[in-house]
N, C-alpha and C positions, 0 to 999 in steps of 0.2 A: 288135530293138525298143529304143527309147530311153524311159527313164522320166523324166517331167517332174514337178517338185515340185508346181506348181499351175497349173491352167488357170482363167482368169477370163473368163467369157462376158458379153458385153453384148448382151442380147436386145432389139432394137429393134422398132418397129412394122412395119418393112419388112425390115431386115437383122439377122442375128445374126453377131456378131464374137467369135472365140475367141482369147484372148491367152495365150501360154505364158511362164511364169516359173520360173526355178530359184533355189535358195539364198535362198528368200523370208524366212527368219528372221534372216539376217545381212546380206549385201550382195547384194540381189537382182539377177538378170540377166534382161533381156527377150530372149526367144529368137525370137519371131516371132508371126505373126497369120494367122488364116484367117477367111473370111467366106462366108456363104450366105444365101439368102432365109429370113426368119422364117416358121415354119409353124404359128403359132397357129390360123390360119383352117382348117388341115387337121385340127384337133382334137388335135394332138400337137406341142408345141414341141420335143421331143427329135429329131424328124426334121431340123429345121434345125440343131440343135446338132451332130448327128452329121455332117451335110454340112459344117459349118464346121470341124469337127475334121479331116475328110478333106482340106479345102482347106489347113489348117495343115500336115498331113503332107506334102502335095504341095510346099508352100513350103519345108519343112524338108528334104525329100528322104529321109524315113524314116518308118516307122510308129512310133507312140508309145503309151505308157500314161501314167497320171498318178496321183499319190497323192491329190489332192483337186481338186474343182472348185467355184469360187465363182461368183457371178453378180450382175449388175445387170439390171434389166428395166424397160422402158417398154411392153412388149407387153401384149396383152389389155386395152387401154385404159389401161395404166399404173395408177398408184395413184389410183383414183377416190375422191374425198372430198367431203363436204359439211361446211360450217362454220357454226356457229350461236352467236351471242353476244348481248350486250345493247345497247351503244351502238356504232354503226358505226365511228366514228373512234377508238374506244378498244379495248374488248375484242374486237370483231369484227376490227378491223385486226390486232391482236396475234395472234389465232388464225389468221388468214389468212396472215400472214407465217411463222408456225411451220409450217403445212401446206405452203406453197410451198417453204420452205427444206428440208423433208424430201423433196421431190421429188413432191409430189402434183399431180394434175390436179383442179382445183377445178370441180365441176359445179354448185355452189350455195352461196351465202353469204347468211345472213339476220341481221337485227338485231331484237331484241325477241322477243315471244312468237310462237311458230309458229302459223300459222293453218291451216285445213283444206286450202287450196290448197298451202301449203308441204309439208304432210304427204303429199299426193298426189304432188307432185313427187319427194320423197325416195323414195317407194315405186317410182316409175318409173325413177329413176336407179339404184337398187340399188347404193349406194356400197360400197366395200371397207371404209371406216372413216368414222365420224361423229365430228367434233370438236365437243364441247359446251363452251362457255365462258360467261362472263357475271359481271359484278360484281367490284369490287375486293374484296380480302379484308375480310370482316366488313361488307361493304356490302349491296347488294340481294341477297336470297336467292330471292325469290318467282319471278322470271322463269326462272331456271335449273331450279328445282324443277318448275314447271309444264311447262317444255319436256321435262323428263325423263319426266313422266307421259304427255305426248302421244306421245313416241317409244315409250314402253313400250306404249301402247294400240294402235299400228299394227303391233306385232309385227315390228320390223325384224330382219333376219337377219344383221347385221354387228356387229362390236365397236364400242364407244363409248369414246373417250378423253375424260375430263373434266378440263378445265384452267381451271376458273372459281373463283369465290369459295370459299376453303377452308372457310368456315363452313357451306357447303351440301354439301360433298363426301360426307359419310356418308349424308345423305338421298338424294342423287342415286344413289349406288352401290346403296343398298338398293332404291330404286324400280325400277331397271333390272334388277338381279340377280333380283328376285322374278319377273320376266318372262323369265328365262333369257337375258338379254342380257349378254355379257361386257363388263366395265367395267375400264378402267385409269385410276386417279386419278393425276394429276401436278400439280406446282406450278402455281399460277395464272399464266397468260400475261401478266396485267396486274394485278399485286398491289396497286399503288398508282397514283394519278393520274400520268400521264406516265412510267411505268416499264414497260419491256418485259422480259419474262422468257421468251423463246421457246425457248431451247436445250433445256431438259428435255423439252418437248413434242416438239420436232423429233426427238430421239433415240428417244423412245417410239414415235412414228409409224413410224419405220423398223423397229423391232423388231416391232410389230404387223403391219406389211406383210409382213415375212418369214414370220410365222406363218400368214398367211392367203392369200398370193398363190398358193399351191399349189392353192387351191380354184377359181381362175378357169378358165373354159373354155379348153381347149387347154394349160393349164399344170399340169394335175393329175398328169402323169407326170414333172414336172421333177425330182423327188427321185430318179428312177432314175439321173440323171447328176450333178446338182448336190448336193454333199454338205455344203457350208458355207453361208456367208452369202448371202442374196439381198436386195438392197436396191434401191430405186427408182433408176434411172440418174441423174436430175437430182440426187437426194440424194447420190449418190456423187461427182458432179462438185463439189457444194458442199463435201463433206468434203475433197476434194483442194484446192479453192480456199482453204479456211480454213487448211489445213496450209501452203500456199505463202505465204499472207499473213503467217503467223507468222515465216517465214524471210526473205522478200524485200521485204515491205511491201505497201501498199494496192494492190489489183488489181481488174480487171474481166475476167470470162470470158464469151465469146460463143460459143454453140453453135448454128450454123445447120443445121437438118436438113431432111429432105424434107417433113415435115408441120408442124413448129413451129420457133420460134426462142426459145432460152432465153438470158437474160442474168442472170449472177450478179455481184454486187459484194460485196467484203469491205473495208470502209473505214469509219472513224468520221467521215470528212469533215474539213473545216477548222474551226478554232475560230471563225473569222470568220463562217462560215455557221451553225454550231451556235448561235450567239447569236441568230440570226434565225429559227430553226425554230419553227414554231407547234405542232408535235407531234413526238414522238420517232420516229426511224427505227432499225431494227435494224442492227447492224454488218454482218451477213451477210444480204443480201437477194437474192431471186430473183424475176424476173418471167418468165412464159411467154406467148409470143404464139402462141396456137393457130391464128391465121389466117395466119401467115407461114411458109411452107415452100417450098423451091425445086423441089419435085416435086409432091406431093399438093396443096399449097395455092399453087402458083405463080401461078394466076390472081388470087388475092387481092393478091399483091405487084404484079402488073401493073396491077390496078385502082387500087391506092394510088398508083402512080407517075403514072398518067395517060397517055392516048394521045399527046398533043402532046409531052410530055417524052421518051417512048420514041422517037418518030420523030426528035426532035432529037438524041438521044444515040446512037441505034443505026442510024438510017436504015432502020428496020423498024417495021411496026405490030405490034400485039399478036397478031394472027392468025399472022403470020410467026414470032414468038417461040415461040408454043405448039408449032410444028412441031419445035422443037429442044430441047424439055424432055425430059430423060431422068433416070431414077433413078441410073444410072451413066453419066455422059457420057463418050463415047469420041472422037467427031469434034471437030475444032477448033471448029466452029460450036457444037456442044453445050456444050463447055467454056466458050466465051466467054459464052454465054447464062447458064449456071449461075453463072459468076463475077459477071456483072452483077446477077443476081437475089440472089445471096448478099450482095453489097455493099448493095443496097437493103434487104434483110431486116435486116442488121446495123444500118444507119442508123436504120431505123424502130424496131427493138427497143430500141436504146440511147436514142433520143429518148423513148420511152414509159417507160423505166426511170428516166431522170434526173429530178431535181427541178428547180425553177425559182424565180427571184426574182419576187416580185410587189409591187405598190404598192397600198396601201390609203389612201383619202382620208377624213378626218374633220374635226371641228372644230379639231383641233390641227395640221392640215396633213397632208402625205404621210408615211406610215409604210412602211418597207421590211420585208417578211417573206420567209421562205423556206419552201417546201413540197416534200416529197419527198426523194429520195435525193441527197445531195451527192457528186458524183464528182470534184470538183476536186483532191482529194489523190491520185487514182489514179496510180501510177507505172508500172504494167504492164497492158497489154491482151493477153489470151491468147485465141487462137482454137483451138477444139477442135470435135469432131463431124465427121461424114462429109464435109460440104462444104468447110469451111475447111482441113481437114488433107489432103484428097485433091486439091483443085484446085491447080494449079501456082502460081497467083497469090494464094494465101491471105493473105499479108502485105499485098499491094497492095489486096486487097478491104477490109481493115480500116483502111488508111492514111487513107481519106477521113474517118474518125471524128475525126481530129486536126485536120481543116481546117474543121470546122463552126463557123461564125461567128454565134453567137447569144448575146449578152451576158446574156440573161435565163435561159438554161438552164445548169444546173450540170454541164457536160460535163467530161471529162478535159482537161487542158491539153496543149498541143502538144508538150511535152517527154516525154510518156509513151512508153514503149517498147512496140513490138508484138512479140509472141512467138507462135509456132505450135507446137502439140502435134504435131510431125511424125510421131511413132510412133502417134498416136491412142490414147493409153493413160490419159487423165486419169480417165475413169470407173472402169476397173479398179483404178487406183491409189487411188481413193477407197475401195475395199474393202480393199486391202492396207494402207492407212495405219491401219486399225483395230488391226492387230497389230504393224506395223513402220513407224511414221511416218518414222523417219530413212531407212530403205531406200527407202520410197515417194518421199520428197523427192528423194533422189539420182537415182532413175530419171526423175522428172518433170523435174528440172533438165536432165538429159541430153536428154530429148525436146524441151525448149525451147531447147537450145543455150545454156544459162546457164553461165557460169563461176561455180560456187558459192563459190569462194574469194574472188572479188572482186565477186560479185553484179553482174556486167556481162554484156551480151549479146555472144556471140562473133560478130563481124562476118565 
């Protein structure tokens, strides 16, 4: 029997992947990977974990034991959150960016005072975490305090993170704690006008998630196997993306899955566009397209493409395409359809993620403004996730992003380089980088075929 230093599991909504690493505290080595169907719906996620370990043992050709197991998870509905702020384009937007960057699945976002219908929806959603924000520091206090009273009155059963006006923090904490609601106070996500401060909240969300995910149905036995960190999978990808940006420059990460498509960007954008922005954007931004997936949500992509274009491009109609959709494509036709859908999911996802130039007209004539995320400084486009890393033409799937011709959209330029996470380890390395960032970078660079000495792509 061989002893492995660390196993890092990625527990997805449909598939569980287990990755083996040795020498994790110095110069880590990636040994191999095993996968199996996720078994949250069976009431016990460890069944799928054990099956993935068996698959890993089969791939390694030997039985194994391990010193520790860490994990990322998007199973059991992922990190379900609701976000509540004061003004939508200010505190609400900042809180939303913090939650998405941490890997949350947002089920509800509100601005202003919560009304009775809002409170009913929160009770039906049963979020894992509620993020309460509102007011710049020493500005409006009444809205967040009233919202705290309302949340306390309905007896919510989940923890609350307060990231609003610091002058109201003690009152909000006291109101909620009197009703046995666990509260974590963090720095204001929007302390001053046009200033975002989302990183402290992002880190706290991941910590609170780790403390409470074990209570989710099907996940309650996870601590029987996972002995270390458990963080949301999209949050882990963002951790790794931020690490890579520090080392190689501005980047875009695209993760096309069976159910969703996640797009992460880490870039300040160009100075030229920054001068035109009408509201601030975070350096690290994530958008999740819950309607774009090449298996569970394949029909949504087909609908977005349109019947005429599908027939023109594939000589097939939508009904024919549906016959070849598979969670794990094996035949040539299934792979071709998966690649086609992945290409469209990536295109639509990036289109929604990217900002744009707009013209406003007034008494003084035309004024040019920019709204949303500026991707024009992106130097690297990274494909990760099950689809892009396992399909043979993953790089080709993303190459169409560099050919989009829309001068009003803030897309990456044509000289951006496309990289594929060929070992499919970006999420687990987002966990490993918490303790060994340099080792995680080296492994990620190897998976991307990057020459880290020259920061060039190995052709």
